[in-house]
C-alpha positions as CSV (number, residue, x, y, z in Angstrom):
1,M,0.0,0.0,0.0
2,F,1.3,3.5,-0.9
3,D,1.1,6.2,1.7
4,R,-2.0,8.2,0.9
5,S,-0.2,11.4,1.7
6,S,2.5,10.6,-1.0
7,R,2.4,11.5,-4.6
8,L,0.9,9.0,-6.9
9,P,3.7,7.4,-8.9
10,Q,1.9,7.7,-12.3
11,L,2.2,11.5,-11.9
12,T,5.9,11.2,-12.5
13,G,5.1,10.2,-16.1
14,A,6.1,6.5,-15.7
15,P,4.0,4.2,-17.9
16,F,1.1,2.3,-16.3
17,L,-1.2,-0.3,-17.8
18,T,-4.7,-1.2,-16.7
19,D,-6.9,-4.2,-17.5
20,A,-9.4,-4.1,-20.4
21,G,-13.1,-4.9,-20.5
22,L,-13.7,-6.9,-17.3
23,E,-17.4,-7.6,-17.6
24,T,-17.5,-8.3,-21.3
25,D,-14.5,-10.6,-21.1
26,L,-16.1,-12.6,-18.3
27,M,-19.4,-12.9,-20.0
28,A,-18.5,-13.1,-23.7
29,D,-15.1,-14.8,-23.6
30,R,-15.4,-16.9,-20.4
31,G,-19.1,-17.7,-20.5
32,L,-19.9,-16.4,-17.0
33,A,-23.2,-14.9,-15.9
34,V,-22.4,-11.5,-14.3
35,R,-25.5,-10.3,-12.5
36,A,-26.4,-6.7,-13.6
37,M,-22.8,-6.3,-14.9
38,A,-21.6,-6.1,-11.3
39,A,-18.4,-8.1,-11.1
40,H,-18.3,-8.0,-7.3
41,T,-21.2,-10.5,-7.3
42,L,-18.8,-13.2,-8.5
43,L,-16.5,-13.0,-5.4
44,P,-18.6,-15.3,-3.1
45,D,-18.6,-18.1,-5.8
46,P,-15.4,-20.1,-6.0
47,K,-15.7,-20.5,-9.8
48,G,-16.4,-16.8,-10.3
49,R,-13.6,-15.7,-7.9
50,A,-11.2,-18.0,-9.8
51,A,-12.2,-16.5,-13.1
52,L,-11.7,-13.0,-11.8
53,A,-8.3,-13.9,-10.5
54,E,-7.2,-15.5,-13.7
55,Y,-8.5,-12.5,-15.7
56,F,-6.4,-10.0,-13.7
57,R,-3.3,-12.3,-13.6
58,G,-3.1,-12.1,-17.4
59,F,-2.8,-8.3,-17.3
60,L,-0.4,-8.4,-14.3
61,R,1.9,-10.7,-16.2
62,L,1.7,-8.4,-19.2
63,A,2.7,-5.4,-17.1
64,R,5.5,-7.3,-15.5
65,E,6.9,-8.4,-18.9
66,A,6.5,-4.8,-20.3
67,G,8.3,-3.3,-17.2
68,T,5.4,-0.9,-16.5
69,G,3.4,-0.1,-13.4
70,F,-0.1,-1.5,-13.1
71,I,-3.4,0.0,-11.8
72,L,-5.3,-2.9,-10.4
73,D,-9.0,-2.4,-10.2
74,A,-11.0,-3.9,-7.4
75,P,-14.5,-5.0,-8.7
76,T,-16.4,-2.1,-7.1
77,W,-17.9,-0.3,-10.1
78,K,-21.5,-1.1,-9.2
79,A,-21.1,-1.8,-5.4
80,H,-22.9,1.4,-4.4
81,P,-26.4,2.0,-3.1
82,C,-28.4,2.9,-6.2
83,W,-28.0,-0.7,-7.4
84,S,-29.1,-2.3,-4.1
85,Q,-32.6,-3.3,-5.4
86,E,-31.4,-4.7,-8.7
87,L,-28.6,-6.6,-7.1
88,G,-30.7,-7.8,-4.1
89,E,-28.0,-6.4,-1.7
90,D,-28.7,-4.0,1.2
91,E,-26.1,-1.4,2.3
92,T,-24.5,-3.8,4.7
93,A,-23.9,-6.3,1.9
94,L,-22.6,-3.6,-0.4
95,R,-20.2,-2.3,2.3
96,L,-18.9,-5.8,2.8
97,A,-18.6,-6.2,-1.0
98,N,-16.4,-3.1,-1.2
99,H,-14.1,-4.4,1.6
100,E,-13.9,-7.9,0.1
101,A,-13.2,-6.5,-3.4
102,V,-10.3,-4.5,-2.3
103,A,-9.0,-7.4,-0.1
104,F,-9.2,-9.7,-3.2
105,A,-7.2,-7.2,-5.3
106,A,-4.6,-6.8,-2.6
107,T,-4.0,-10.5,-2.6
108,L,-3.2,-10.4,-6.3
109,R,-1.0,-7.3,-5.8
110,D,1.0,-9.3,-3.2
111,E,1.3,-12.3,-5.6
112,F,2.9,-10.0,-8.3
113,A,4.9,-7.7,-6.0
114,G,8.1,-6.6,-7.6
115,T,10.1,-3.6,-8.6
116,Q,7.2,-2.0,-10.6
117,P,4.4,-0.3,-8.6
118,I,1.0,-1.9,-8.5
119,L,-1.7,0.5,-7.3
120,L,-5.0,-0.7,-5.8
121,N,-7.8,1.3,-7.5
122,A,-11.5,1.2,-6.7
123,P,-13.7,2.2,-9.7
124,V,-16.9,4.0,-8.8
125,G,-19.7,4.1,-11.4
126,P,-22.2,6.9,-11.8
127,H,-25.4,7.0,-10.0
128,G,-28.0,4.8,-11.7
129,G,-28.5,4.4,-15.4
130,A,-30.6,5.7,-18.3
131,G,-33.8,7.5,-17.2
132,R,-32.5,8.7,-13.8
133,P,-32.5,12.4,-13.3
134,E,-29.1,14.1,-13.4
135,M,-27.7,14.8,-9.9
136,T,-26.6,18.2,-8.7
137,A,-23.0,18.4,-7.3
138,E,-24.3,18.5,-3.7
139,Q,-26.6,15.5,-4.2
140,A,-23.7,13.6,-5.8
141,R,-21.4,14.5,-2.9
142,D,-23.9,13.1,-0.4
143,Y,-24.5,10.0,-2.5
144,H,-20.9,9.1,-3.2
145,A,-19.9,9.8,0.5
146,V,-21.4,6.5,1.4
147,Q,-19.1,4.4,-0.8
148,M,-16.1,6.7,-0.1
149,G,-16.6,6.0,3.6
150,W,-16.5,2.3,3.0
151,L,-13.4,2.5,0.8
152,A,-11.6,4.8,3.2
153,K,-11.4,1.9,5.6
154,T,-9.6,-0.4,3.1
155,D,-6.1,-0.6,1.6
156,V,-7.2,1.1,-1.6
157,D,-4.6,3.6,-3.0
158,L,-7.0,5.6,-5.1
159,V,-10.5,5.7,-6.3
160,T,-11.7,6.5,-9.9
161,A,-15.0,7.9,-11.0
162,T,-15.4,5.6,-14.0
163,T,-17.8,6.0,-17.0
164,H,-19.1,9.3,-15.6
165,V,-21.2,11.3,-17.9
166,A,-21.6,14.8,-16.4
167,S,-19.4,17.3,-14.6
168,A,-22.0,17.9,-11.8
169,E,-21.8,14.4,-10.6
170,A,-18.0,14.3,-11.0
171,I,-17.7,17.4,-8.8
172,G,-19.8,15.7,-6.1
173,F,-17.7,12.6,-6.4
174,S,-14.5,14.6,-6.1
175,R,-15.7,16.4,-3.0
176,A,-16.8,13.2,-1.4
177,A,-13.4,11.5,-2.1
178,S,-11.6,14.6,-0.7
179,D,-13.8,14.5,2.4
180,A,-12.7,10.9,2.9
181,W,-9.0,11.8,2.2
182,L,-8.9,9.5,-0.8
183,R,-6.7,10.3,-3.8
184,H,-8.9,10.2,-6.8
185,V,-9.3,10.3,-10.6
186,V,-12.2,11.3,-12.8
187,S,-12.7,9.3,-16.0
188,F,-15.4,10.6,-18.4
189,T,-17.0,8.7,-21.3
190,V,-17.8,10.5,-24.5
191,E,-20.3,10.0,-27.4
192,T,-19.5,9.7,-31.1
193,D,-19.2,13.5,-31.4
194,G,-16.6,13.6,-28.6
195,R,-19.0,15.2,-26.1
196,L,-20.1,13.8,-22.8
197,P,-23.6,12.4,-22.7
198,S,-24.5,15.6,-20.8
199,G,-23.7,17.5,-23.9
200,E,-20.5,19.1,-22.4
201,T,-17.2,19.0,-24.2
202,L,-14.3,17.4,-22.4
203,A,-12.8,20.9,-22.0
204,E,-15.9,22.2,-20.4
205,A,-16.3,19.2,-18.1
206,I,-12.7,19.2,-16.9
207,R,-12.6,23.0,-16.4
208,R,-15.8,22.9,-14.4
209,V,-14.6,20.1,-12.1
210,D,-11.2,21.7,-11.6
211,F,-12.8,25.1,-10.8
212,A,-15.3,23.7,-8.4
213,T,-12.9,21.5,-6.5
214,S,-9.7,23.5,-6.7
215,A,-8.3,20.8,-9.1
216,A,-8.7,18.1,-6.5
217,P,-8.6,15.1,-8.9
218,A,-5.1,13.8,-9.4
219,Y,-5.8,13.7,-13.2
220,Y,-8.5,12.8,-15.7
221,M,-9.1,9.8,-18.0
222,V,-11.4,9.0,-20.8
223,N,-12.9,5.5,-21.0
224,C,-15.5,3.4,-22.8
225,A,-15.1,5.3,-26.0
226,K,-13.5,4.4,-29.3
227,P,-10.4,6.3,-30.4
228,D,-12.2,7.9,-33.3
229,H,-14.8,9.4,-30.9
230,F,-12.3,11.9,-29.7
231,P,-12.1,15.4,-31.1
232,A,-10.0,15.6,-34.3
233,R,-7.5,17.8,-32.5
234,L,-6.8,17.9,-28.8
235,E,-5.1,21.2,-28.0
236,D,-2.0,21.4,-26.0
237,E,-3.8,23.4,-23.3
238,V,-4.0,23.2,-19.5
239,W,-7.3,21.2,-19.6
240,A,-6.0,18.7,-22.1
241,R,-2.8,18.1,-20.1
242,R,-5.0,17.1,-17.2
243,I,-5.9,13.9,-19.2
244,R,-3.3,11.3,-18.3
245,G,-5.1,8.1,-19.3
246,L,-7.2,6.4,-21.9
247,R,-9.2,3.2,-21.7
248,C,-10.7,2.9,-25.1
249,A,-13.2,0.5,-26.6
250,P,-11.6,-1.4,-29.5
251,A,-14.2,-1.4,-32.3
252,R,-14.9,1.0,-35.1
253,E,-18.2,2.2,-36.5
254,G,-20.2,-0.5,-38.3
255,D,-19.3,-3.5,-36.0
256,A,-21.9,-5.5,-34.2
257,E,-22.8,-4.2,-30.8
258,R,-21.4,-5.8,-27.7
259,G,-21.4,-4.8,-24.1
260,D,-23.3,-2.4,-21.9
261,C,-21.5,0.9,-22.3
262,G,-21.8,1.7,-25.9
263,A,-18.7,-0.3,-26.9
264,L,-18.8,-2.5,-30.0
265,A,-17.5,-5.8,-31.1
266,P,-13.8,-6.7,-30.5
267,G,-12.5,-5.5,-33.9
268,D,-8.8,-5.9,-34.8
269,A,-6.4,-5.9,-31.8
270,K,-3.5,-4.6,-33.9
271,E,-5.6,-1.7,-35.2
272,F,-6.6,-0.9,-31.6
273,G,-3.0,-0.8,-30.5
274,R,-2.1,1.5,-33.4
275,L,-5.0,3.9,-32.8
276,V,-4.2,4.3,-29.1
277,A,-0.5,4.8,-29.9
278,E,-1.5,7.5,-32.3
279,M,-3.6,9.2,-29.6
280,R,-0.6,9.2,-27.3
281,A,1.6,10.7,-30.1
282,R,-0.9,13.6,-30.1
283,M,-0.9,13.8,-26.3
284,P,2.6,12.7,-25.2
285,W,2.0,13.6,-21.6
286,M,-0.4,10.6,-21.3
287,N,1.0,7.5,-19.5
288,V,-2.0,5.4,-18.3
289,F,-3.4,3.0,-20.9
290,G,-5.9,0.1,-21.0
291,G,-9.1,-1.0,-22.6
292,S,-12.8,-1.0,-21.8
293,C,-15.9,-2.9,-22.9
294,G,-15.2,-5.3,-25.8
295,A,-11.4,-5.3,-25.2
296,D,-9.4,-8.2,-23.7
297,L,-5.8,-9.3,-23.0
298,R,-5.1,-9.4,-26.8
299,H,-5.9,-5.8,-27.2
300,A,-3.8,-4.8,-24.2
301,G,-0.9,-6.8,-25.5
302,E,-1.0,-5.1,-28.9
303,L,-1.4,-1.7,-27.2
304,S,1.7,-2.4,-25.0
305,Q,3.7,-3.4,-28.1
306,A,2.6,-0.3,-30.1
307,L,3.4,2.1,-27.2
308,R,6.9,0.6,-26.8
309,A,7.5,0.7,-30.5
310,A,6.5,4.4,-30.6
311,A,8.6,5.3,-27.5
């Protein structure tokens, strides 16, 4: 565990990998049923727990071979109260799920301990899904404070607002994480036009969060979007340099749909690696890379090779 008062090692510019497409990999490639796309529900089942462990071991081996750091996600993305009814888990069960998820990830970190850093990260999904009213920043702060309180009592190194769709909720998340003394990242998702589902541009969303929180997030990421969904040109400006990471979906327009976050079919792994490497060439300050829905270890491997070749 890194001292939470210390600087996150990825802020030095050292390369870090993440995993790629956990839920879609487990369901489409491994044939597991993942209730409500909530991977933490697999932990109590020996078969599900073993599948989760083997999934992450593949990426940990890749990072070790590539000589990069690794951001190891605990399966906490949907382990928060708005999913209680759909999951059939009350707040006590969800609190225990957060603790067990981080403990599970910590065991894997210890298994792969070496010279390269492995950070325990807890992904935190947005409140609810389609059809729910957008939250204000204060509502989001109160809402996310519950899970932040649970995670603050674990060995997690940082928390990440993953697949968030609006600056208002991201502001509330950041304030709740800061209240709990948790280092945190905000990862937005964008539509085909490069805007957030809220209609905000990435520049608008990042500037609003930074202004409202005194730049509390350690950095920003973009996930669950294909490389060609980004603006044609990302300016070398302060807001753009706040983006340190990409977790892209691998497919291009016209492929068959797959997954639950707008990602498409697997596509070509080499093309995926090339496209992400091209994104990094446009934004050379970025150093955290992985995949999202529809990606798997093949895509991460090609991505790692493409980044090394372009270095």
